[in-house]
C-alpha positions in Angstrom: 10.1 -41.8 124.8 6.7 -41.1 126.4 5.0 -39.8 123.3 5.9 -42.8 121.4 4.5 -44.9 124.1 1.2 -42.9 124.0 1.2 -43.3 120.8 1.3 -47.1 121.0 -1.1 -47.4 123.6 -3.7 -45.2 121.8 -3.1 -47.8 118.8 -3.7 -50.6 120.9 -6.6 -49.6 122.9 -8.2 -47.4 120.7 -8.8 -43.6 121.1 -10.0 -42.2 124.4 -13.7 -41.3 124.8 -13.2 -37.6 124.8 -11.4 -38.1 121.4 -13.9 -40.2 120.1 -16.4 -37.9 120.6 -14.7 -34.9 119.4 -14.0 -37.1 116.2 -17.6 -38.2 115.8 -18.7 -34.5 115.9 -16.3 -33.3 113.5 -17.4 -36.3 111.0 -21.3 -35.2 111.7 -20.3 -31.6 111.0 -18.7 -32.7 107.8 -21.3 -34.9 106.9 -23.8 -32.5 107.2 -22.8 -30.1 104.2 -22.2 -33.4 101.9 -25.7 -34.6 102.7 -27.0 -31.1 102.2 -25.1 -30.9 98.8 -26.2 -34.6 97.8 -29.9 -33.3 98.5 -29.3 -30.1 96.4 -27.9 -32.4 93.7 -30.9 -34.4 93.9 -33.6 -31.7 93.9 -31.7 -30.1 90.7 -32.0 -33.7 89.0 -35.4 -33.9 89.4 -36.2 -30.2 88.6 -34.4 -31.0 85.4 -36.3 -33.9 85.0 -39.5 -31.9 85.7 -38.1 -29.4 82.8 -37.7 -32.1 80.1 -40.7 -33.6 80.9 -42.5 -30.2 80.4 -40.6 -29.6 77.0 -41.3 -33.4 76.0 -45.1 -32.7 76.6 -44.9 -29.4 74.7 -42.9 -31.4 71.9 -46.0 -34.0 71.8 -48.5 -31.3 71.9 -47.0 -29.5 68.9 -46.7 -32.6 67.2 -50.3 -33.9 68.2 -51.8 -30.4 66.8 -49.7 -30.4 63.8 -50.9 -33.9 62.9 -54.4 -32.8 63.4 -54.1 -29.8 61.4 -53.0 -32.0 58.6 -55.7 -34.4 59.0 -58.2 -31.8 59.0 -56.9 -30.4 55.8 -56.6 -33.7 53.8 -60.2 -34.1 55.5 -61.5 -30.8 53.9 -60.0 -31.6 50.6 -61.5 -34.9 50.2 -65.1 -33.5 51.5 -65.5 -31.5 48.5 -66.0 -34.9 46.6 -68.9 -35.6 48.6 -70.6 -32.4 47.2 -69.5 -33.2 43.8 -71.2 -36.6 43.7 -74.3 -34.9 44.8 -74.6 -33.1 42.4 -74.9 -36.1 39.8 -78.6 -36.8 38.9 -78.1 -38.8 35.6 -75.8 -41.7 34.9 -74.5 -40.3 31.8 -72.0 -37.5 32.7 -72.9 -33.9 30.9 -70.4 -31.2 30.3 -72.6 -28.6 32.3 -72.3 -31.3 35.5 -68.3 -31.5 35.0 -68.0 -27.4 34.8 -70.4 -27.0 37.6 -68.3 -29.2 40.1 -65.1 -27.9 38.8 -65.5 -24.6 40.4 -64.7 -26.3 43.8 -61.9 -28.1 42.5 -60.6 -25.0 41.0 -60.5 -23.1 44.4 -58.5 -25.7 45.9 -56.1 -25.7 43.2 -55.6 -21.9 43.2 -55.3 -21.9 47.1 -52.7 -24.3 46.3 -50.6 -22.3 44.2 -51.3 -23.7 41.0 -50.9 -21.3 38.0 -54.3 -20.4 36.1 -53.2 -21.8 33.1 -52.3 -25.3 34.6 -55.9 -25.0 36.3 -57.7 -24.6 33.2 -55.6 -27.5 31.5 -56.8 -29.6 34.3 -60.3 -28.8 33.7 -59.7 -29.6 30.0 -58.4 -33.0 31.0 -61.5 -33.7 33.5 -64.0 -32.6 30.9 -62.4 -34.8 28.3 -62.1 -37.9 30.9 -65.7 -37.6 32.2 -67.9 -36.2 29.4 -70.4 -38.6 27.7 -69.1 -41.4 30.3 -72.0 -43.6 31.5 -71.5 -44.4 34.9 -73.5 -46.5 37.3 -74.6 -44.5 40.5 -72.7 -47.0 42.8 -69.4 -46.0 40.7 -69.8 -42.6 40.1 -67.6 -41.7 43.4 -64.7 -44.0 42.2 -65.1 -42.6 38.4 -65.0 -38.9 39.5 -61.7 -39.7 42.0 -59.7 -41.5 39.6 -60.7 -39.0 36.4 -59.2 -36.1 38.8 -56.4 -38.0 39.7 -55.6 -38.8 35.9 -56.5 -35.1 34.9 -54.1 -34.0 37.3 -51.5 -36.8 36.9 -51.5 -36.1 33.0 -50.1 -32.3 33.6 -46.9 -33.7 35.7 -43.7 -35.0 34.0 -42.7 -38.5 35.0 -39.0 -37.6 36.7 -36.5 -40.2 35.4 -33.9 -41.7 37.4 -30.9 -39.2 37.1 -28.5 -41.3 39.1 -28.9 -44.4 37.0 -28.5 -41.9 34.0 -25.1 -40.7 35.4 -24.1 -44.1 36.1 -24.9 -45.4 32.4 -22.8 -42.6 30.8 -19.7 -43.0 29.3 -17.2 -40.8 30.8 -17.8 -37.7 33.0 -21.5 -36.5 33.3 -21.6 -32.8 33.9 -24.5 -31.1 35.3 -24.8 -27.2 35.6 -27.0 -25.4 38.2 -28.4 -22.1 38.1 -31.5 -19.8 39.4 -31.8 -16.8 41.3 -30.0 -15.4 44.5 -31.1 -17.1 48.0 -33.0 -20.2 46.5 -30.6 -22.7 48.4 -28.8 -23.6 44.9 -25.3 -24.4 46.7 -27.0 -26.5 49.4 -28.9 -28.4 46.7 -25.8 -29.3 44.9 -24.3 -30.5 48.1 -27.4 -32.6 48.8 -26.9 -34.1 45.4 -23.1 -34.9 45.9 -23.9 -36.8 49.1 -26.5 -38.7 47.4 -24.3 -39.6 44.7 -21.5 -40.9 47.2 -24.3 -42.9 48.5 -24.7 -44.6 45.2 -20.7 -45.0 44.6 -20.8 -42.1 42.3 -17.5 -40.3 42.4 -18.0 -36.5 41.7 -16.0 -33.2 41.9 -17.5 -29.6 42.6 -16.6 -26.5 40.5 -16.9 -22.9 42.4 -18.1 -21.1 39.3 -19.8 -18.5 41.2 -16.8 -16.1 41.5 -19.2 -13.0 42.0 -21.2 -13.6 45.4 -19.5 -12.9 48.4 -18.3 -16.2 50.2 -19.6 -18.1 47.7 -16.6 -20.3 47.2 -16.2 -20.6 51.0 -19.7 -22.0 51.1 -19.1 -24.8 48.7 -15.6 -25.3 50.1 -17.3 -26.2 53.6 -19.5 -28.6 51.5 -16.5 -30.5 49.9 -14.7 -30.8 53.0 -17.7 -32.3 55.3 -18.8 -34.5 52.2 -15.1 -35.0 51.5 -15.3 -34.8 47.8 -12.7 -32.4 45.7 -13.5 -28.8 44.3 -12.2 -26.9 41.9 -11.9 -23.1 42.3 -10.2 -20.0 41.6 -10.1 -16.6 42.7 -13.3 -14.2 43.0 -13.9 -12.2 39.5 -12.1 -14.7 37.8 -14.3 -16.0 34.6 -16.6 -18.7 35.8 -16.3 -20.5 32.5 -12.3 -20.7 33.0 -13.2 -22.5 36.2 -15.7 -24.7 35.1 -13.4 -25.7 31.9 -10.6 -26.4 34.6 -13.2 -28.4 36.7 -14.2 -30.5 33.8 -10.7 -31.1 32.7 -9.8 -32.5 36.0 -12.7 -34.8 36.4 -12.0 -36.5 32.9 -8.3 -36.8 33.7 -9.1 -38.4 37.2 -11.8 -40.4 35.9 -14.5 -38.7 38.1 -18.0 -39.9 37.2 -20.0 -36.4 38.0 -18.9 -32.8 37.6 -21.5 -30.4 39.6 -20.9 -26.7 38.6 -22.4 -23.8 40.6 -22.7 -20.4 39.4 -24.0 -17.1 40.5 -27.5 -16.5 41.2 -28.7 -14.1 39.0 -31.8 -12.2 38.3 -33.6 -13.6 35.4 -34.2 -9.8 34.1 -30.5 -9.3 34.0 -29.6 -9.7 30.4 -25.4 -9.5 30.9 -25.7 -12.4 33.5 -27.9 -14.5 31.1 -25.4 -14.0 28.3 -22.6 -14.8 30.7 -24.3 -18.2 31.5 -24.8 -18.9 27.7 -21.3 -18.5 27.1 -20.7 -21.1 29.9 -23.0 -23.5 28.2 -21.6 -23.3 25.1 -18.0 -23.8 26.3 -18.8 -26.5 28.6 -21.9 -28.4 26.9 -23.3 -29.8 30.2 -25.1 -33.2 30.1 -28.1 -31.1 32.3 -29.0 -27.7 32.9 -30.7 -28.2 36.3 -32.9 -24.9 37.8 -32.9 -24.8 41.5 -36.0 -22.8 42.8 -38.0 -22.4 45.8 -41.1 -24.2 46.3 -42.4 -21.3 48.6 -42.3 -18.8 45.7 -45.8 -19.9 43.9 -46.4 -18.1 40.9 -43.2 -15.7 41.1 -41.0 -18.7 40.4 -43.1 -19.6 37.4 -42.1 -16.3 36.1 -38.2 -17.0 36.7 -38.2 -20.5 35.3 -40.2 -19.4 32.1 -37.4 -16.9 31.4 -34.7 -19.3 32.2 -36.1 -21.5 30.1 -36.6 -19.4 27.1 -33.0 -18.1 27.3 -31.1 -21.2 28.3 -33.3 -24.4 27.8 -34.0 -26.1 31.2 -33.2 -29.7 31.3 -34.8 -30.2 34.7 -35.8 -29.0 38.2 -35.1 -29.2 42.0 -37.4 -27.4 44.3 -35.8 -26.4 47.5 -37.7 -25.9 50.8 -40.6 -28.1 49.9 -40.5 -29.2 53.6 -41.9 -25.6 54.2 -44.3 -25.5 51.6 -47.5 -26.6 52.9 -49.5 -25.9 50.0 -47.6 -27.8 47.1 -49.0 -26.6 43.9 -45.9 -24.9 42.5 -44.6 -28.5 41.6 -47.5 -28.9 39.5 -47.5 -25.5 37.6 -43.6 -25.9 37.0 -44.0 -29.2 35.7 -46.7 -28.2 33.4 -45.2 -24.9 32.0 -41.7 -26.1 31.3 -42.7 -29.5 30.2 -39.2 -30.6 32.0 -39.0 -33.2 35.1 -38.7 -32.2 38.4 -35.5 -34.4 39.8 -35.6 -33.8 43.6 -37.5 -32.0 46.1 -35.3 -30.4 49.0 -36.9 -31.4 52.5 -35.0 -30.0 55.2 -31.5 -28.6 56.6 -29.3 -32.0 56.5 -27.2 -33.5 53.4 -29.8 -36.4 53.5 -32.9 -34.2 53.0 -33.1 -34.6 49.2 -36.1 -36.5 48.0 -36.6 -37.8 44.5 -40.1 -36.3 43.1 -42.6 -38.6 42.6 -46.3 -38.0 40.9 -47.8 -39.4 44.2 -46.8 -36.7 46.5 -48.4 -34.0 44.6 -51.8 -36.2 44.7 -51.3 -36.7 48.0 -50.8 -32.8 49.0 -54.2 -32.5 47.6 -55.7 -35.1 49.4 -56.5 -37.3 46.4 -54.5 -40.5 47.9 
């Protein structure tokens, strides 16, 4: 009873002073770790912010340096034009003058991975465009620039709009892809499938690479990511059989475009080339597209020559062009094959596929 009364009085009058002091000490003691913990959290946040700021500064610095380097390269390429113009002493351009000034342009082209036979062709075009021309002194610079642009542009093949071509065909449009191992062929197929989807063009993938380990699984992952169907079989199955089944599936289901992946093969292996010949003979693709690395330079020229002679190339996709700082491979490929470059692979994501344009090459050479 006394306990109950004590409790009631306590609630009425409040806690005794001694108890209040005791409670206050307990609260203060409990408060200190919380304040320390809060201070620690704040300090961590500040430190993280400093680290992020450091990272941002490093990124900004790297971007700035990259931009400066690019501008410097462009200025160096443009600088040779001033030296060229200073060599013209008459208003009528002579062949000796063109040959003399071409020496500097030739070095730039060769440094940018342009094949020697392509350089010779550009020189021939430039002589044809300039020799015998009567030009006013004030117009010499613009005349030379335009002539160089034209000489290089004439070497390049215009890229048709492949997406429109696919849309305009009655029935299924079949594209067969080939190239050597490691060029990004399968990834390029996935990028094109993504582009087709964006343009409301239905497509199906055919896993006709039944030779390389994990090739089917790799294409299957792309199929799931992009939500497009895939036709596959077992490893060691006949690639022609897989492609044939895929074509039947596409036609039966009114799918607009069939993209066939094949095993990467060395261009020196006759048996692999013959296997591809059989596939082409049976499937009769609308397009045979060679996928090659931009960074391979003149090495790729030999690959593409052999493939073109054996199988006939309709067009090219150049992968890894984002890490090709020189850009001359496209120039060589276009001239040597006399076939269009449809796309450039410009990164790692599905969206990193860019339609090829002549303008891009002129810009990479500092002529735009």
